[in-house]
C-alpha positions as a printed Julia matrix, in Angstrom:
769×3 Matrix{Float64}:
  53.1   -47.84  -27.41
  49.31  -48.0   -27.23
  46.49  -46.9   -29.51
  43.79  -44.61  -28.11
  40.87  -42.62  -29.47
  40.38  -44.83  -32.55
  37.76  -43.42  -34.89
  36.67  -45.35  -37.99
  34.55  -43.75  -40.69
  33.18  -45.79  -43.58
  34.18  -44.56  -47.05
  32.66  -45.49  -50.46
  32.33  -48.65  -52.64
  34.94  -48.83  -55.35
  33.71  -49.74  -58.83
  37.17  -49.81  -60.45
  40.66  -50.25  -59.16
  43.93  -52.07  -59.58
  44.32  -55.68  -58.58
  45.58  -55.75  -55.01
  46.03  -59.48  -54.61
  43.1   -59.64  -52.2
  40.69  -62.48  -52.45
  37.74  -60.1   -52.37
  36.49  -59.01  -55.79
  37.03  -55.39  -56.71
  33.29  -54.69  -56.82
  32.98  -55.64  -53.13
  35.93  -53.74  -51.74
  35.12  -51.14  -49.04
  37.19  -48.17  -48.0
  37.49  -46.85  -44.42
  39.11  -43.78  -42.94
  40.77  -44.45  -39.59
  42.08  -41.83  -37.2
  43.73  -42.61  -33.87
  46.36  -41.53  -31.41
  49.43  -43.63  -30.63
  50.65  -43.01  -27.12
  54.37  -43.52  -26.57
  55.47  -43.92  -22.97
  59.25  -43.76  -23.45
  61.46  -41.16  -24.95
  62.75  -42.08  -28.39
  63.69  -40.45  -31.65
  60.56  -39.06  -33.29
  61.64  -40.31  -36.71
  62.16  -43.83  -35.4
  58.73  -43.84  -33.8
  57.09  -42.62  -36.98
  58.92  -45.3   -38.95
  57.7   -48.0   -36.59
  54.13  -46.78  -36.93
  54.4   -46.54  -40.71
  55.79  -50.06  -41.0
  53.02  -51.43  -38.83
  50.34  -49.78  -40.91
  51.72  -50.82  -44.34
  52.44  -54.42  -43.47
  48.86  -55.42  -44.3
  46.68  -58.1   -42.81
  44.59  -60.92  -44.25
  42.82  -64.13  -43.36
  40.42  -66.42  -45.11
  37.53  -63.95  -44.66
  38.96  -60.56  -45.48
  42.11  -58.62  -46.05
  43.16  -55.1   -44.91
  45.54  -52.98  -46.88
  46.35  -49.31  -46.22
  46.46  -46.99  -49.18
  47.11  -43.53  -47.68
  48.96  -42.87  -44.44
  49.51  -39.54  -42.67
  51.48  -39.39  -39.42
  51.87  -36.26  -37.25
  53.83  -35.84  -34.06
  51.99  -33.98  -31.24
  52.92  -33.11  -27.69
  49.57  -32.41  -25.91
  49.53  -30.46  -22.69
  48.36  -31.99  -19.45
  44.93  -31.17  -17.98
  45.54  -28.52  -15.35
  44.4   -28.79  -11.77
  40.68  -27.95  -11.49
  38.52  -27.2    -8.48
  34.86  -28.04   -9.11
  31.81  -28.22   -6.88
  28.69  -30.19   -7.55
  25.96  -32.08   -5.79
  28.68  -34.59   -4.87
  30.76  -32.0    -3.09
  33.98  -30.2    -3.79
  36.75  -31.99   -5.71
  40.18  -30.64   -6.65
  41.33  -32.71   -9.58
  45.16  -32.72   -9.88
  47.13  -31.99  -13.03
  46.89  -35.09  -15.17
  48.65  -36.36  -18.32
  46.53  -36.74  -21.48
  44.5   -39.9   -21.72
  45.16  -40.68  -18.09
  42.27  -41.15  -15.66
  42.64  -39.32  -12.37
  40.97  -40.69   -9.28
  40.0   -39.23   -5.92
  38.23  -40.41   -2.82
  34.5   -39.68   -2.62
  33.19  -37.16   -0.11
  30.39  -39.57    0.65
  31.22  -42.38    1.32
  34.93  -41.78    1.82
  35.78  -45.44    1.05
  34.67  -45.14   -2.59
  36.51  -43.57   -5.49
  35.66  -40.98   -8.17
  37.28  -40.93  -11.6
  37.95  -38.34  -14.26
  39.7   -38.68  -17.6
  42.06  -36.09  -19.07
  40.69  -36.45  -22.59
  42.69  -35.83  -25.76
  40.4   -34.65  -28.55
  40.89  -36.64  -31.77
  39.79  -33.73  -33.96
  41.75  -30.85  -32.42
  44.55  -32.76  -30.66
  43.9   -30.69  -27.51
  43.31  -31.89  -23.98
  40.39  -31.18  -21.65
  38.82  -32.71  -18.61
  36.03  -35.18  -19.26
  32.94  -35.25  -17.03
  33.69  -36.83  -13.66
  32.56  -40.39  -13.07
  30.75  -40.07   -9.72
  28.67  -43.25   -9.82
  30.36  -44.63   -6.73
  29.76  -41.4    -4.74
  26.64  -40.13   -2.97
  25.07  -36.74   -3.66
  24.7   -34.08   -1.0
  21.41  -34.57    0.85
  20.84  -31.15    2.48
  21.45  -27.48    1.97
  23.99  -27.52    4.78
  26.33  -29.52    2.58
  27.0   -26.54    0.31
  29.26  -25.1     3.01
  32.03  -27.2     1.45
  31.64  -25.48   -1.9
  34.05  -22.73   -2.85
  32.59  -20.27   -5.36
  34.89  -19.29   -8.23
  34.27  -17.37  -11.46
  34.34  -20.66  -13.35
  31.88  -22.56  -11.19
  29.52  -19.76  -10.13
  26.73  -20.84  -12.47
  27.12  -24.43  -11.39
  26.99  -23.45   -7.73
  23.71  -21.6    -8.34
  22.3   -24.72  -10.01
  23.37  -26.78   -7.01
  21.76  -24.36   -4.57
  18.55  -24.29   -6.59
  18.33  -28.09   -6.67
  19.03  -28.42   -2.96
  16.57  -25.69   -2.01
  13.87  -27.29   -4.15
  14.5   -30.7    -2.55
  14.57  -29.23    0.95
  11.33  -27.27    0.49
   9.6   -30.27   -1.07
  10.3   -32.26    2.1
   9.86  -29.39    4.59
   7.83  -26.2     4.62
  10.8   -23.99    5.41
  14.54  -23.62    5.6
  16.2   -23.33    8.96
  17.91  -20.08    9.86
  21.34  -21.65    9.36
  20.38  -23.07    5.96
  18.9   -19.74    4.89
  22.0   -17.89    5.99
  24.21  -20.34    4.1
  22.19  -19.96    0.9
  22.39  -16.16    1.09
  26.12  -16.33    1.82
  26.8   -18.46   -1.25
  24.62  -16.27   -3.48
  26.49  -13.22   -2.23
  29.75  -14.95   -3.13
  28.39  -15.58   -6.63
  27.68  -11.86   -7.03
  31.18  -11.1    -5.81
  33.07  -13.22   -8.34
  30.82  -13.65  -11.37
  29.28  -11.58  -14.13
  25.51  -11.87  -13.83
  23.98  -12.95  -17.12
  20.25  -13.39  -17.73
  20.27  -17.18  -17.34
  22.14  -16.94  -14.05
  19.86  -14.13  -12.92
  16.74  -16.2   -13.63
  18.05  -19.04  -11.47
  18.89  -16.69   -8.59
  15.45  -15.06   -8.76
  13.81  -18.49   -8.72
  15.8   -19.47   -5.62
  14.75  -16.3    -3.79
  11.13  -16.59   -4.95
  10.83  -20.19   -3.79
  12.15  -19.24   -0.36
   9.73  -16.27   -0.16
   6.78  -18.48   -1.05
   7.69  -20.98    1.65
   7.15  -20.55    5.38
  10.78  -19.58    5.9
  11.36  -16.58    8.15
  13.39  -14.3     5.89
  13.42  -11.3     8.23
  17.04  -11.87    9.38
  18.31  -11.82    5.77
  15.87   -9.24    4.34
  18.55   -6.61    3.8
  20.79   -9.16    2.07
  18.01  -10.2    -0.32
  17.13   -6.59   -1.15
  20.79   -5.79   -1.71
  21.24   -8.82   -3.99
  18.26   -7.93   -6.15
  19.52   -4.36   -6.41
  23.01   -5.55   -7.4
  21.53   -7.86  -10.0
  19.56   -5.04  -11.58
  22.6    -2.76  -11.69
  25.14   -5.24  -13.04
  23.28   -7.7   -15.26
  24.6    -7.83  -18.8
  22.01   -8.37  -21.52
  21.33   -7.6   -25.15
  18.73   -5.02  -26.14
  17.15   -2.14  -24.28
  15.38   -4.08  -21.55
  14.96   -7.43  -19.91
  12.39   -8.85  -17.49
  12.9   -11.65  -14.99
   9.67  -12.99  -13.52
   8.63  -15.37  -10.79
   5.42  -15.54   -8.72
   6.98  -13.73   -5.76
   9.63  -11.54   -7.36
   9.84   -9.56  -10.6
  12.8    -7.56  -11.91
  12.59   -5.25  -14.9
  15.74   -3.49  -16.15
  15.53   -0.78  -18.8
  18.42    1.07  -20.42
  17.2     4.56  -21.29
  18.51    7.4   -23.41
  18.8    10.49  -21.17
  18.27   12.79  -24.15
  14.93   11.22  -25.02
  13.65   10.41  -21.54
  10.16   11.86  -20.9
   9.05    9.6   -18.08
   8.63    5.9   -17.53
   5.72    3.8   -16.23
   5.93    0.24  -14.97
   2.99   -1.98  -14.08
   2.47   -5.54  -12.89
  -0.65   -7.66  -13.19
  -0.76  -10.6   -10.8
  -2.4   -13.92  -11.53
  -2.96  -16.67   -8.99
  -1.66  -19.38  -11.32
   0.86  -17.73  -13.66
   3.89  -15.52  -13.36
   3.04  -11.83  -13.14
   2.52   -9.92  -16.37
   4.62   -6.8   -16.92
   3.55   -3.57  -18.63
   5.96   -0.78  -19.55
   5.07    2.63  -21.0
   7.88    4.94  -22.14
   6.13    8.0   -20.69
   4.72    9.33  -17.44
   1.18    8.07  -16.8
  -0.44    9.55  -13.68
  -3.3     7.06  -13.63
  -2.77    3.32  -13.06
  -2.42    1.13  -16.11
  -5.49   -0.96  -16.85
  -5.73   -4.38  -15.22
  -2.61   -3.87  -13.11
  -2.21   -4.52   -9.4
   0.78   -2.23   -9.17
   1.75    0.84  -11.19
   4.66    3.19  -10.66
   5.21    6.24  -12.87
   8.45    8.19  -12.97
   8.26   11.85  -14.04
  10.58   13.47  -16.56
  12.42   15.22  -13.73
  14.16   11.9   -13.0
  16.38   12.81  -15.94
  18.16   15.31  -13.69
  19.44   12.44  -11.57
  20.88   10.35  -14.39
  24.64    9.97  -13.94
  26.72   11.55  -16.71
  27.91    9.12  -19.36
  27.44    7.74  -22.82
  24.0     7.58  -24.36
  21.86    4.52  -23.64
  23.9     3.54  -20.59
  21.61    4.85  -17.85
  19.64    2.03  -16.33
  16.32    2.27  -14.54
  15.21   -0.82  -12.69
  11.88   -1.79  -11.17
  11.31   -4.51   -8.59
   8.03   -6.12   -7.61
   7.66   -8.18   -4.44
   4.65  -10.45   -4.29
   4.95  -11.16   -0.58
   5.48   -8.8     2.38
   7.97  -11.1     4.12
  11.0    -8.92    3.38
   9.36   -5.82    4.87
   8.4    -6.71    8.43
   8.2    -3.71   10.75
   7.62   -4.97   14.33
   6.91   -1.46   15.62
   3.84   -0.79   13.46
   1.54   -2.15   16.16
   2.78    0.56   18.52
   2.02    3.48   16.21
   0.13    6.21   18.04
  -2.23    6.87   15.13
  -3.47    3.33   14.59
  -2.62   -0.33   14.35
  -1.1    -0.53   10.89
  -0.16   -3.51    8.77
   1.13   -3.96    5.23
  -1.75   -5.0     2.97
  -0.37   -4.46   -0.52
   2.38   -5.62   -2.8
   5.68   -3.77   -2.64
   7.21   -2.06   -5.66
  10.48   -0.2    -6.03
  12.25    1.92   -8.61
  15.86    3.1    -8.78
  18.35    4.69  -11.13
  21.73    3.04  -11.55
  24.4     4.68   -9.36
  22.11    7.52   -8.32
  20.0     8.48   -5.3
  16.78   10.24   -6.29
  15.47   12.62   -3.61
  13.39   15.79   -3.21
  11.58   15.62   -6.52
   9.29   18.52   -7.39
   7.34   16.35   -9.81
   6.02   13.51   -7.7
   6.46    9.83   -8.41
   2.99    8.26   -8.62
   2.63    4.77   -7.16
  -0.75    3.04   -7.29
  -1.31   -0.15   -5.33
  -4.35   -2.38   -5.0
  -5.43   -3.88   -1.67
  -8.25   -6.22   -0.78
  -9.62   -4.55    2.34
 -11.35   -1.17    2.46
  -9.75    0.35    5.53
  -8.0     3.62    6.19
  -4.75    3.52    4.23
  -1.39    5.25    4.38
   1.38    5.41    1.78
   4.8     4.45    3.09
   8.32    3.61    1.93
  10.9     1.25    3.41
  13.43    3.32    5.33
  16.63    1.26    5.64
  18.02    3.64    8.31
  15.03    3.47   10.64
  15.32    1.83   14.05
  19.15    1.92   14.08
  19.4     0.56   10.52
  17.04   -2.33   11.22
  14.62   -0.86    8.67
  10.98    0.15    8.96
   8.1     1.86    7.22
   7.99    5.65    6.98
   5.51    8.03    5.37
   7.85   11.02    5.1
   7.75   12.6     1.65
   4.66   10.67    0.53
   1.07   11.83    0.16
  -1.81    9.37    0.3
  -4.51    9.58   -2.33
  -7.3     6.98   -2.38
  -8.76    6.64   -5.85
 -11.14    3.77   -5.04
 -12.06    1.62   -2.04
  -9.48   -0.97   -3.1
  -6.85    1.23   -4.73
  -4.51    3.79   -3.19
  -2.18    6.19   -4.99
   0.97    7.54   -3.4
   2.63   10.78   -4.47
   6.24   10.63   -3.3
   9.28   12.83   -3.8
  11.92   10.08   -3.96
  12.63    6.57   -5.28
  12.77    3.51   -3.06
  10.48    0.61   -2.03
   6.82    1.62   -1.69
   3.81   -0.01   -0.05
   0.42    0.77    1.48
  -0.41    0.24    5.14
  -3.97   -0.33    6.33
  -5.27    0.51    9.78
  -6.61   -2.69   11.36
  -7.3    -1.18   14.76
 -11.04   -1.63   14.2
 -12.94   -4.48   12.62
 -14.82   -3.41    9.51
 -18.59   -3.46    9.42
 -20.51   -6.05    7.49
 -20.82   -4.89    3.84
 -24.61   -4.98    4.06
 -24.58   -2.77    7.15
 -22.22   -0.37    5.42
 -24.52   -0.19    2.41
 -27.57    0.53    4.57
 -25.72    3.1     6.67
 -24.53    4.81    3.5
 -28.12    5.08    2.24
 -29.33    6.38    5.6
 -26.51    8.93    5.78
 -27.07   10.35    2.32
 -30.85   10.3     2.63
 -30.75   11.98    6.03
 -28.25   14.63    4.95
 -30.25   15.33    1.81
 -33.5    15.8     3.73
 -31.73   17.83    6.43
 -30.18   20.13    3.83
 -33.59   20.92    2.38
 -35.24   21.64    5.71
 -32.27   23.54    7.09
 -32.57   25.76    4.03
 -36.25   26.27    4.77
 -35.44   27.08    8.41
 -32.85   29.65    7.42
 -35.13   31.29    4.86
 -37.93   31.45    7.42
 -35.86   33.21   10.06
 -34.07   35.46    7.58
 -37.2    36.59    5.72
 -39.43   37.19    8.73
 -37.74   39.82   10.84
 -40.04   39.31   13.82
 -38.69   35.78   14.25
 -35.08   36.84   14.69
 -35.43   39.62   17.21
 -34.17   37.62   20.21
 -30.78   36.03   20.81
 -31.89   32.37   20.74
 -33.28   32.82   17.23
 -30.06   34.42   16.04
 -28.02   31.62   17.59
 -30.33   29.14   15.86
 -29.65   30.86   12.51
 -25.91   30.42   12.98
 -26.31   26.79   14.05
 -28.49   26.05   11.05
 -25.95   27.67    8.75
 -23.16   25.5    10.15
 -25.27   22.34    9.91
 -26.28   23.18    6.35
 -22.65   23.59    5.33
 -21.82   20.27    7.01
 -24.59   18.29    5.34
 -24.04   19.79    1.89
 -20.3    19.09    2.0
 -20.97   15.55    3.14
 -23.28   14.98    0.19
 -20.83   16.26   -2.45
 -17.66   14.99   -0.75
 -17.44   11.69   -2.65
 -18.14   13.45   -5.94
 -15.29   15.91   -5.31
 -13.01   13.04   -4.24
 -13.67   11.27   -7.54
 -11.73   13.98   -9.41
  -8.48   12.6    -7.9
  -7.26   16.14   -7.34
  -5.22   16.25   -4.16
  -5.43   20.03   -3.51
  -9.19   19.93   -4.11
  -9.55   17.05   -1.66
  -7.5    18.88    0.97
  -9.75   21.92    0.56
 -12.91   19.81    0.78
 -11.71   17.97    3.87
 -10.66   21.22    5.56
 -14.05   22.85    4.94
 -15.86   19.74    6.11
 -13.75   19.74    9.26
 -14.47   23.44    9.72
 -18.26   23.11    9.44
 -18.26   20.1    11.76
 -16.38   22.06   14.4
 -18.57   25.14   13.8
 -21.73   23.05   14.25
 -20.45   21.65   17.53
 -19.31   25.09   18.68
 -22.72   26.65   18.06
 -24.36   23.76   19.9
 -22.08   24.59   22.79
 -22.97   28.28   22.55
 -26.66   27.35   22.67
 -25.96   25.53   25.92
 -23.86   28.41   27.24
 -26.62   30.91   26.48
 -29.28   28.71   28.0
 -27.21   28.19   31.16
 -26.94   31.91   31.82
 -30.62   32.41   31.09
 -31.73   29.72   33.53
 -29.04   29.78   36.21
 -26.9    32.91   36.04
 -29.5    35.53   35.2
 -28.51   39.09   36.03
 -29.46   42.48   34.69
 -26.05   43.52   33.46
 -25.69   44.83   29.95
 -23.17   42.87   27.83
 -22.06   44.89   24.82
 -21.77   43.13   21.44
 -23.11   39.94   23.0
 -24.0    38.21   19.71
 -20.86   39.5    18.01
 -18.77   37.79   20.68
 -20.74   34.61   20.14
 -20.02   34.8    16.4
 -16.33   35.35   17.06
 -16.26   32.19   19.16
 -18.65   30.14   17.01
 -16.9    30.8    13.72
 -13.44   31.79   14.94
 -12.41   28.82   17.07
 -13.06   26.26   14.26
 -11.12   28.51   11.87
  -8.13   28.59   14.21
  -8.17   24.8    14.68
  -8.38   24.04   10.95
  -5.73   26.66   10.22
  -3.36   25.05   12.72
  -3.88   21.61   11.19
  -3.1    22.96    7.72
  -0.05   24.81    9.02
   1.33   21.78   10.85
   0.65   19.18    8.16
  -1.62   19.87    5.23
  -1.37   16.2     4.26
  -3.32   15.39    7.41
  -6.27   15.9     5.07
  -6.7    13.51    2.18
  -8.84   10.89    0.53
  -9.74    7.51    2.0
 -12.6     5.12    2.61
 -14.1     6.1     5.97
 -13.88    3.29    8.49
 -14.96    5.15   11.58
 -17.62    7.52   12.77
 -16.36   11.03   12.42
 -17.97   13.17    9.83
 -21.41   11.74   10.19
 -21.28    8.46    8.98
 -20.28    5.46    7.0
 -19.63    5.25    3.3
 -18.1     2.81    0.83
 -17.02    5.61   -1.49
 -13.88    7.71   -1.44
 -14.09   10.47    1.1
 -11.99   13.59    1.7
 -11.36   13.73    5.4
  -8.7    13.72    8.12
  -6.1    11.0     7.54
  -4.0    11.52   10.67
  -5.32    9.81   13.79
  -3.65   12.29   16.14
  -5.39   15.25   14.51
  -8.63   13.3    14.34
  -8.76   12.36   17.99
  -7.59   15.76   19.22
  -9.55   18.11   16.95
 -12.66   16.0    16.37
 -13.17   13.4    19.09
 -11.68   15.55   21.85
 -13.51   18.68   20.73
 -16.87   16.93   20.43
 -16.34   15.25   23.8
 -15.65   18.62   25.43
 -18.79   20.16   23.92
 -20.82   17.08   24.83
 -19.81   17.2    28.49
 -20.74   20.88   28.74
 -24.02   20.42   26.92
 -24.9    17.4    29.01
 -24.39   19.48   32.14
 -26.74   22.16   30.82
 -29.22   19.49   29.81
 -29.31   18.11   33.36
 -29.76   21.61   34.79
 -32.69   22.19   32.44
 -34.32   18.95   33.51
 -33.94   20.0    37.14
 -35.53   23.36   36.3
 -38.44   21.61   34.65
 -38.99   19.5    37.74
 -38.84   22.53   40.04
 -41.21   24.5    37.82
 -43.76   21.7    37.86
 -43.44   21.46   41.63
 -43.68   25.2    42.38
 -45.96   26.65   39.69
 -49.59   25.64   39.41
 -49.57   26.57   35.73
 -46.59   24.32   35.08
 -48.31   21.37   36.77
 -50.9    21.44   34.02
 -48.25   20.58   31.45
 -48.6    17.08   30.08
 -45.89   14.45   29.9
 -45.99   14.78   26.11
 -45.11   18.45   26.35
 -42.2    17.66   28.65
 -41.01   14.95   26.3
 -41.21   17.37   23.41
 -39.14   19.89   25.36
 -36.51   17.24   26.15
 -36.35   16.12   22.5
 -36.02   19.72   21.38
 -33.16   20.26   23.8
 -31.45   17.06   22.69
 -31.49   18.17   19.06
 -30.48   21.73   19.84
 -27.55   20.71   22.04
 -26.4    17.9    19.72
 -26.48   15.27   22.43
 -27.01   12.54   19.82
 -23.39   12.97   18.71
 -22.41   11.21   21.93
 -23.65    7.94   20.42
 -20.36    7.79   18.52
 -18.51    7.3    21.79
 -20.42    4.12   22.49
 -20.01    2.48   19.08
 -17.84   -0.42   20.21
 -18.28   -3.93   21.49
 -21.48   -5.93   20.97
 -23.63   -2.79   20.63
 -21.42   -1.19   18.0
 -23.7    -1.84   15.02
 -26.82   -0.69   16.88
 -25.1     2.5    17.96
 -23.88    3.12   14.43
 -27.44    2.93   13.14
 -28.7     5.26   15.87
 -25.81    7.63   15.22
 -26.49    7.71   11.47
 -30.22    8.26   11.89
 -30.09   10.87   14.63
 -27.24   12.96   13.26
 -27.94   12.8     9.54
 -31.55   13.87   10.25
 -30.54   16.52   12.81
 -31.28   19.33   10.39
 -34.76   17.94    9.79
 -35.36   17.73   13.55
 -34.26   21.35   13.93
 -36.91   22.3    11.4
 -39.58   20.23   13.16
 -38.97   21.54   16.67
 -38.03   25.14   15.89
 -40.18   25.91   12.86
 -43.0    23.47   12.34
 -43.95   23.12   16.01
 -43.54   26.81   16.92
 -46.8    28.72   16.81
 -45.17   32.06   16.02
 -43.42   30.59   12.99
 -46.59   28.96   11.72
 -48.47   32.25   12.08
 -45.77   34.1    10.16
 -46.14   31.54    7.4
 -49.91   32.01    7.45
 -49.6    35.79    7.53
 -47.26   36.04    4.56
 -47.57   32.84    2.57
 -51.26   32.01    2.77
 -54.26   33.71    1.24
 -57.95   33.9     1.85
 -59.36   32.56    5.08
 -56.04   30.87    5.91
 -54.26   34.21    6.05
 -53.58   35.63    9.55
 -53.77   39.37   10.26
 -50.29   40.56   11.12
 -51.72   43.1    13.63
 -53.32   40.43   15.79
 -52.71   40.15   19.52
 -50.28   37.32   18.84
 -48.0    39.51   16.74
 -47.68   42.02   19.53
 -46.69   39.38   22.08
 -44.08   37.46   20.18
 -41.03   39.13   21.59
 -39.62   42.14   23.34
 -38.11   45.01   21.4
 -34.4    44.32   21.07
 -33.68   48.04   21.01
 -34.57   48.36   24.69
 -31.85   50.63   26.04
 -31.75   48.78   29.34
 -30.36   45.87   27.33
 -30.75   42.93   29.63
 -28.18   40.18   29.06
 -30.53   37.94   27.11
 -34.01   38.61   25.82
 -34.87   34.96   25.5
 -37.95   32.89   24.98
 -36.25   30.3    27.12
 -37.03   32.41   30.17
 -40.13   30.41   31.0
 -38.02   28.44   33.46
 -37.27   31.58   35.55
 -37.82   31.83   39.26
 -41.03   33.59   40.22
 -39.06   36.4    41.83
 -39.51   39.53   39.72
 -35.94   40.68   40.35
 -34.65   37.79   38.22
 -37.07   38.22   35.36
 -35.5    38.94   31.99
 -38.69   39.79   30.15
 -41.95   41.4    31.08
 -44.19   39.04   33.1
 -47.09   39.46   30.71
 -45.05   37.89   27.93
 -43.9    34.9    29.96
 -46.5    32.44   28.71
 -46.09   33.53   25.08
 -42.34   33.16   25.26
 -42.77   29.77   26.84
 -44.85   28.64   23.89
 -42.43   30.06   21.35
 -39.53   27.92   22.4
 -40.8    24.77   24.06
 -44.19   23.79   22.77
C-alpha cells in the first residue's frame, strides 16, 4: 500500500477538552483535517484492508516534541477508472497517450528530440475521486519551429480549438521572422482550418482566432490568390454556422470584418451595414435596422439591403434567419488577371470589398436594388462590379452584370445591384490623371468659356431670328442650326454637375443622353457647313434641289438622335455619373458629371464620330485655302486683300468647321497638358468666336443692329443701298442649289456663278470680312 494525494487542512484551537495523555497542554492543542488516498496494489478483502488502515490511523504517534492522535476516521472504498487513451496535438507535436491506471505516470518518446521522454500523470482527484489526465510534462521536448510541422496534427472535435491556437502561434512566429508564408505553408494552414470547420462547432472565441489568422496572412506579403476561394468559403461557413448568444455578433480585425445578424422575417424592413476604417485601430461597425439609400456618415463602406430581401428568407422559425456581412480590407483575395485586357479600359480594384448574404439562400433579380457605397482615393472613371465565382472557368473574376454605377462624389461611388455577393469598385488607370492644379484651372476655363459662349450664342440666335434679312440664304440658316446645337451643348455642360448632385440615376441618364445628343448635333452641323461649302466652291451646278434645307435638318438633327437612341436601346446604363478623366464633352472637371461610362460607346459614338467629321472638314478647309490662293493669283481685286483679311477668313473657317476639336486627338505624351489647355480654351469659347466672326465682324449684321436697335444719328436707314444688296431673293423660281455668300471664291466664268455678279463683292464681305 502507498499513500497519495495527501491534503492537510488546519482546523481550530481547542480551549477545552478531555485529557488525552499528551504532553502538550490543552490550550495549545491544534486540530487538522487530513484527506488522502491509499493505493493498494494487490487484491485483498476490502474489509481487511479497511481494518489495516483503521489500525494504522488509531495507533497514535508521539515523541518528545509533539504527539498525534486521531479523533475521527472515515474510510471509503473506491475503484477509480483508468484514464482513457487520448490523442492531443500541441506545439510539441502529436501524442497519443495510452490508457493509464490512476495515479500512474505515462511516458512517451518526444517528437523532437526522439531520445528524450515526455510524461503525463493519470490524476485521481481528491475531492471527487474521479480520474483525469494531468497536463503533459514536455520540458524535455522541443516545440515545433515552423508551420510545416502542423502536418503531423490530426484535428478532432476535442482538440480543434487547441489546433487553431497552435496555428495562430506558428503563423505569428513565421510572419515575425519572414514577410510571407510559402505556398506549401499557406496551403497547409488552410487545410487544417478547413478540417476545423469540418469537425467542430464554431463558437465566437474560436471564430475570433480564425479571423485573426486569416487577417494576419492577408496583411503580410503572402500570395493568397491560390487559396482565395478557400478563404472566402471559410468566412462564409463561419458566418452561417457560428453559435452565439443574442441577436448579433461582430468579429473584427484590420483586414477582415464579419458581422452576423439574426433577423425576424416578420419585422424585417431593410438592413444597413457600414464600416469605418482607421489606420491604427480595428474597423468600426455601424448597423441600422432599416434601408438607408445614402451612405452612413463617416463610413468607408456602406451596404443597404431593401425590404424585398425578405422574400428570399428561407422558411422557418422566427428569429432564425441570419444575414451576414463581410468586409475585406485588402484586395488580395480578389485578383482578376484579365482586367488589364478589358476592351473598355485598363481597370484595377481601388476600393475595399464588402459582401452580404442570407443564410441558405441565393438572392438574385431584385426589383429593389441593393445600394453599395464605397470610397476610393483616386478620382478616375469608376465601375461597379461583383466577384463572379463562375467566371473564367470557375477561376473567378470581376463582372458588372446587374450593377449600375452611380458616382456621388469624386471619391465615392454607389452601386445599385440586383443581387447579393461580394462588391467592389474598379477604376480605369489607362490614363494618368492631371495635376490637381491643372484640373482646377481647366475647370474654371471650361465653365467660364461655356458661360460666355452661351450668352453670345443666344445673342447670335436672336439676331438671326429677329432680323429676317439675315436669314434669307442657306449659310445663315445652317449657322442658326449650328448655334442652336452649340447652345444646347454649353448649357447642358454648365448645369450637368448640378443635375448630377441630385443622385437620381434616371435624371443622370437623361442628362447624359441629351449632352451626347447635342455634342453629336454640333459636330454634324459643322460637317454640314463643310458639305455645303464644298458644293458651293467645287461642285457648283445650276440644278434645283428640292427641300434642300429640310434634308440638312433631317441629317443634322436625325443622325444624332438615331445614335443616342441606339445607345439607350443597347445599354441605358452606358450613361451614368462619374468624374471625367478624359476629354470628351468639352473638358475637365473635378465634380460629378453625367456622361458616357462605357468606353466602347464613347470611342465609337464620340471619338470615331468626331474623327470622321474632322477628316471631312479638314479636307474642305484645305480646298478653301487652295481657292483663296487661286483667287489671289487670278483676280486683281483679290490681290488687294491683306494678310490680315486672309487670316480672319481662315480663323472664321476654323471656328465654323470645328477644327479645334481635333486638339483632343493630340492630348497625349509630353504635350498633353498644353493640348488640354488649348482644347479647353478653343472649344469652350467656340460659341463666343461664332458671335465674333459671324455677327460682330459682319457688316450686314452690324447695320441691322444700327437700323433697329439704335436711335438718332447712329440709326441706319433700312432702305439704303446696302439693304438692297445684302442677299438674293430666296423665292427665285430658278432655285439655284445654294444662294450663298460664300460664293466669292467662284471661278470668273459666268456659267458657274450662283448669284448675280453685281452682288459678288457684297456677298464676299458678308461672310469673310
